[in-house]
C-alpha positions in Angstrom: 0.0 0.0 0.0 1.6 3.3 -1.1 1.7 6.3 1.2 -1.1 8.1 -0.5 -3.6 5.2 -0.1 -2.3 4.4 3.5 -2.9 8.0 4.6 -6.4 8.5 3.1 -7.5 5.1 4.3 -7.0 6.4 7.8 -7.8 10.1 7.4 -10.9 10.9 5.3 -14.5 12.3 5.6 -15.6 9.2 7.6 -12.8 9.8 10.1 -13.7 13.5 10.5 -17.4 12.7 11.1 -16.6 10.1 13.7 -14.2 12.5 15.4 -17.0 15.0 15.8 -19.3 12.2 17.1 -16.8 11.1 19.7 -16.4 14.7 20.8 -20.1 14.9 21.5 -20.0 11.7 23.5 -17.7 13.3 26.1 -20.4 15.9 26.7 -23.2 13.4 27.6 -24.4 12.6 31.1 -23.8 9.0 32.3 -27.6 8.3 31.7 -27.4 9.6 28.2 -24.3 7.7 27.4 -25.8 4.5 28.8 -28.7 4.9 26.3 -26.2 5.2 23.5 -24.5 2.0 24.6 -27.9 0.3 24.6 -28.7 1.5 21.1 -25.3 0.5 19.8 -25.5 -3.0 21.4 -28.9 -3.8 20.0 -27.9 -2.6 16.6 -24.8 -4.8 16.6 -26.7 -7.8 17.9 -29.6 -7.5 15.5 -27.2 -7.2 12.5 -25.1 -10.1 13.6 -28.0 -12.5 14.1 -29.5 -11.4 10.8 -26.5 -11.2 8.5 -23.7 -13.3 10.0 -23.8 -17.0 9.1 -21.8 -17.8 12.2 -24.1 -16.0 14.7 -27.2 -17.3 13.0 -26.1 -20.9 13.7 -24.3 -20.2 17.0 -27.2 -18.4 18.6 -29.7 -20.9 17.3 -27.7 -23.7 18.9 -28.0 -21.8 22.2 -31.7 -21.0 21.9 -31.2 -17.3 21.2 -33.4 -15.4 18.8 -34.2 -11.7 18.2 -36.8 -11.7 20.9 -34.4 -13.1 23.5 -32.5 -9.8 23.9 -34.6 -6.7 24.8 -31.8 -4.4 25.9 -28.2 -4.3 27.1 -29.1 -5.8 30.5 -29.7 -9.1 28.7 -26.2 -9.2 27.3 -25.2 -12.0 29.6 -27.8 -14.3 28.1 -25.5 -14.5 25.1 -22.8 -17.2 25.1 -19.1 -16.2 25.3 -16.9 -16.7 22.3 -13.1 -17.0 22.3 -10.2 -17.3 19.8 -10.2 -21.1 19.7 -14.0 -21.2 19.0 -13.9 -18.8 16.1 -10.5 -19.2 14.5 -11.8 -21.4 11.7 -15.1 -19.5 11.3 -14.0 -16.0 10.7 -15.3 -16.0 7.1 -18.7 -16.9 8.5 -18.6 -14.1 11.0 -17.8 -11.5 8.4 -20.8 -10.0 6.7 -20.0 -7.5 4.0 -18.5 -7.1 0.6 -15.3 -9.2 0.1 -13.5 -6.4 -1.7 -13.7 -4.2 1.4 -12.0 -6.8 3.7 -8.8 -5.8 5.3 -7.0 -8.6 7.1 -5.4 -8.4 10.4 -3.6 -11.1 12.5 -3.3 -11.5 16.2 -0.1 -13.0 17.6 0.1 -16.8 17.8 2.0 -17.4 20.9 -0.9 -19.3 22.6 -2.3 -20.8 19.4 -2.5 -20.3 15.7 -2.9 -16.5 14.9 -6.5 -15.4 14.6 -7.4 -13.7 11.4 -9.7 -10.6 12.0 -11.3 -8.6 9.3 -11.7 -4.8 9.2 -13.3 -2.5 6.6 -12.4 1.0 5.5 -15.2 2.3 7.8 -13.8 0.4 10.8 -10.3 1.6 10.2 -11.5 5.2 9.9 -13.4 4.9 13.2 -10.4 3.5 15.0 -8.3 6.4 13.7 -10.9 8.9 14.8 -10.6 7.6 18.4 -6.8 7.8 18.3 -6.9 11.3 16.8 -9.4 12.5 19.3 -7.5 11.0 22.3 -4.3 12.6 21.2 -5.8 15.9 20.5 -7.1 16.0 24.1 -3.5 16.4 25.0 -2.7 19.0 22.4 -1.3 16.9 19.5 -3.1 17.3 16.2 -2.7 15.4 12.9 0.1 16.8 10.8 2.3 18.0 13.6 5.8 16.3 13.6 5.5 12.8 15.2 8.4 10.6 16.2 7.5 6.9 15.9 9.8 4.3 17.4 9.0 1.0 15.8 10.2 -2.6 15.7 8.7 -3.4 12.3 11.4 -1.7 10.4 13.8 -4.4 11.5 17.6 -4.3 11.8 18.3 -3.5 8.2 16.5 -0.1 8.1 17.6 2.7 10.4 14.7 5.2 9.8 12.0 6.3 7.3 10.2 9.6 6.9 6.5 9.5 6.0 6.0 13.0 4.4 2.3 13.1 4.0 1.6 12.4 7.7 4.8 14.2 8.9 6.0 11.1 10.8 9.7 10.1 11.4 10.0 6.4 12.0 13.1 5.1 13.7 14.0 1.4 14.1 13.9 0.3 17.7 16.1 -2.7 17.3 18.9 -0.4 16.1 18.9 1.9 19.2 22.1 1.3 21.1 25.2 3.1 22.3 26.7 3.1 18.8 23.7 4.6 17.0 22.2 6.9 19.6 24.1 10.0 18.5 23.0 9.5 14.9 19.3 9.2 16.1 19.8 12.2 18.4 20.9 14.5 15.5 18.1 13.1 13.3 15.4 13.8 15.9 16.8 17.3 16.9 16.5 18.3 13.2 13.0 16.9 12.9 11.7 18.6 16.1 8.9 16.3 17.1 6.1 17.5 19.4 5.1 13.9 20.2 6.5 10.4 20.2 4.7 7.1 20.0 6.3 3.8 21.1 6.1 0.7 23.1 7.1 1.6 26.7 10.1 -0.7 26.7 11.4 1.0 23.5 10.9 4.5 24.8 12.6 3.5 28.1 15.6 2.0 26.3 15.8 5.1 24.1 16.0 7.3 27.2 18.6 5.1 28.8 20.9 5.5 25.8 20.3 9.2 25.6 21.1 9.6 29.3 24.3 7.6 29.1 25.6 10.0 26.5 24.1 13.1 28.1 22.0 14.0 25.1 18.9 16.0 26.2 15.6 16.0 24.3 12.3 17.7 24.8 9.2 16.1 23.4 5.9 17.4 25.0 3.8 14.2 24.6 4.6 10.5 24.6 1.9 8.0 23.5 2.5 4.4 24.6 0.7 1.2 23.8 0.9 -2.6 23.3 2.9 -3.3 26.5 2.5 -2.9 30.2 3.6 0.6 31.2 5.6 0.3 34.5 6.0 3.2 36.9 9.8 3.0 36.8 9.6 3.5 33.0 7.3 6.6 33.4 9.7 7.9 36.1 12.6 7.7 33.6 10.8 8.8 30.5 8.9 11.9 31.7 11.7 13.8 33.3 14.3 13.0 30.7 12.2 13.9 27.7 10.4 16.6 29.7 7.2 14.9 28.5 3.9 13.5 29.7 3.2 9.8 29.0 -0.3 8.8 27.9 -0.9 5.1 27.7 -3.5 3.2 25.6 -4.5 -0.4 26.3 -6.2 -2.3 23.5 -6.0 -5.4 21.3 -5.6 -6.4 17.7 -9.2 -7.6 17.6 -10.3 -4.0 18.5 -12.7 -5.2 21.1 -11.5 -3.1 24.0 -9.7 0.3 24.5 -8.8 1.8 27.8 -6.8 5.1 27.8 -5.2 7.1 30.5 -6.6 10.5 31.5 -4.6 13.5 32.9 -4.4 11.8 36.3 -3.0 8.6 34.7 -6.3 6.7 35.4 -7.5 4.3 32.7 -11.0 4.8 31.4 -13.0 3.2 28.5 -13.2 5.2 25.3 -16.9 6.0 25.0 -18.9 3.7 22.7 -15.8 1.9 21.6 -16.8 -1.4 23.3 -18.8 -3.0 26.0 -16.6 -4.5 28.7 -17.6 -7.0 31.4 -14.7 -7.2 33.9 -14.2 -10.6 35.4 -11.5 -11.7 37.9 -9.5 -13.6 35.3 -10.6 -12.0 32.0 -12.6 -9.3 30.3 -15.6 -10.2 28.2 -15.7 -7.6 25.4 -18.1 -6.6 22.7 -16.8 -4.4 19.9 -19.0 -1.6 18.8 -17.0 -0.1 15.9 -16.9 -3.0 13.5 -20.4 -3.9 12.3 -19.1 -6.2 9.5 -17.0 -8.4 11.7 -18.9 -8.4 15.0 -17.2 -9.9 18.0 -19.9 -10.2 20.7 -18.9 -11.3 24.2 -15.4 -12.1 23.1 -13.1 -13.3 25.9 -9.8 -11.4 26.3 -7.5 -13.2 28.7 -6.0 -10.1 30.2 -6.8 -9.2 33.8 -8.2 -5.7 34.3 -8.9 -5.1 38.0 -11.8 -2.7 38.7 -13.5 -1.5 41.9 -16.9 -3.0 42.3 -18.9 -5.3 40.2 -21.8 -3.2 39.0 -22.1 -3.9 35.2 -23.9 -0.7 34.3 -21.6 1.5 36.3 -18.5 -0.2 35.0 -19.8 0.1 31.5 -19.7 3.9 31.6 -17.2 4.9 34.3 -15.3 2.0 35.9 -12.7 2.7 38.4 -9.8 0.8 37.0 -7.3 -0.2 39.7 -4.7 -1.7 37.3 -4.2 -3.8 34.2 -2.3 -7.1 34.3 -1.3 -9.8 31.8 0.0 -7.5 29.1 3.7 -7.5 29.8 6.0 -7.5 26.8 9.4 -8.8 27.9 12.5 -8.0 25.9 15.2 -9.9 24.2 18.7 -8.5 24.7 21.0 -8.1 21.7 24.8 -8.3 21.7 25.2 -4.6 20.7 23.4 -3.6 23.9 20.0 -2.8 22.3 16.8 -4.6 23.2 13.8 -5.8 21.3 10.3 -5.9 22.9 6.9 -7.2 21.8 8.4 -10.5 20.6 4.9 -11.9 20.1 5.0 -10.0 16.8 7.5 -12.6 15.5 4.7 -15.2 15.5 2.3 -13.1 13.4 1.6 -14.8 10.1 3.1 -18.1 11.2 0.6 -20.9 11.1 0.3 -24.3 12.9 1.9 -23.2 16.2 -0.1 -24.1 19.3 2.2 -22.4 21.8 5.7 -21.0 21.8 8.2 -19.7 24.3 11.5 -17.8 24.0 14.3 -18.7 26.4 17.3 -16.4 26.7 19.5 -16.8 29.8 22.6 -14.8 28.6 23.1 -12.5 25.7 26.0 -14.7 24.4 23.9 -17.9 24.5 21.8 -19.1 21.6 18.2 -18.0 21.9 16.0 -21.0 22.2 12.5 -21.0 20.7 10.4 -23.8 22.1 7.5 -24.6 19.9 4.4 -26.7 20.5 3.3 -27.4 16.9 0.2 -28.8 15.4 0.5 -31.8 13.0 0.4 -29.5 9.9 3.5 -27.5 11.0 6.0 -27.6 8.2 9.5 -26.4 7.3 7.9 -23.5 5.6 6.4 -22.4 8.9 9.7 -22.7 10.6 11.4 -20.7 7.9 8.7 -18.0 8.2 9.3 -17.8 11.9 13.0 -17.7 11.5 12.7 -14.9 8.9 10.5 -12.9 11.3 13.0 -13.3 14.1 16.0 -12.4 12.0 14.1 -9.2 10.8 13.5 -8.2 14.4 16.8 -9.3 16.0 19.4 -9.2 13.2 21.7 -11.9 11.9 24.2 -12.1 14.8 21.8 -13.7 17.3 22.0 -17.5 17.1 18.5 -19.1 17.1 17.8 -22.7 18.2 14.4 -24.3 17.6 13.2 -27.0 20.0 9.9 -28.9 19.5 8.2 -30.0 22.6 4.9 -30.6 24.4 3.0 -28.0 26.4 4.2 -29.5 29.7 7.8 -28.9 28.6 7.3 -25.2 28.6 8.1 -23.1 31.7 5.4 -21.6 33.8 5.3 -19.4 36.9 4.6 -20.6 40.4 1.0 -19.7 39.9 1.0 -21.6 36.6 1.0 -18.4 34.4 2.5 -18.5 31.0 5.2 -16.0 29.9 6.4 -15.6 26.4 10.0 -14.8 27.4 12.0 -16.8 30.0 15.2 -15.1 31.3 16.1 -17.5 34.1 16.8 -21.2 33.9 14.0 -23.3 35.4 14.9 -24.1 39.0 17.5 -21.3 39.3 
């Protein structure tokens, strides 16, 4: 997709209209907003049961029809769906024109990656929420934005996206040997905001601090990993910035963002969230053509109180757990986070785990594969890892069973293991 198409797929008349609608939502009373949620839920449900082959059959099997659901208070009558249930039925969930489909992939570290479908309208809606959120803190579209990204890989140091005025720099290349190059590049660019994974931004500040290279970037927008307080404590004073964190998922079924007091809140009318002790049951409201209704997200979001209606509009979020993106250390001193991205697009993996005990040791990738896993799948995974980590990190693939993976004392799974089991 060229820059022109990419830009206007995210920034167009639909985006502008949705932006204005979101702005009005913030002016509503809790009662008025709740009515909006009710209308949006009923609209999504009725379209799904009418137009989606998956939901027609699925709800029929569970004794659900149009008359079963009167309003949003009936939502828990609907059965919960999850990735495993729908991974082979995504084409039946989608209801719309095939030529409008835009494919997305979740990471596949706990199973084969899930394909999700978006449409130009859905993409525009998502961008409207992002634009509105950032504008609340003074950043507007077209202002110079620094984006620290892992997808550029080791072979590309930076790219400039002129139409959107974004300077992309390659996070795997940030280290003691390159930081002065990046510093000069950024000083010349003069960004007023930066977007990055928290671990990347933290590493960036560490390298700047070691060389005594000061920068000032008023706003820092983080996402995709857990934001730790020690990271905020380093990033904010060194860049003279304010960090704003956004929690979401590839499926676009939940979005929680931080306000000026660093408290997370749900973006209005983005999704319906049912907070449970070990998961969140989510219902997307911005993708009518690929509806995910009562979709289980296995992250833990702790909230105060259990009143569904109150938590729908204004939950008091205590903290978010289960979204930590550990890092792999490289020999040149740089780090690579969000390693789950290496598994995107790789099929036939049931589970995977990365073991790195010392930077000089080979990185061991333990794979629990399905019977259809092939050499092509391994080659794809290897290529993804090399793109992220470079060519000088030795990779070792080990095929095993689920019980051969390493788990925490509470039996929780972590993608990256840095200590030898038993040590």
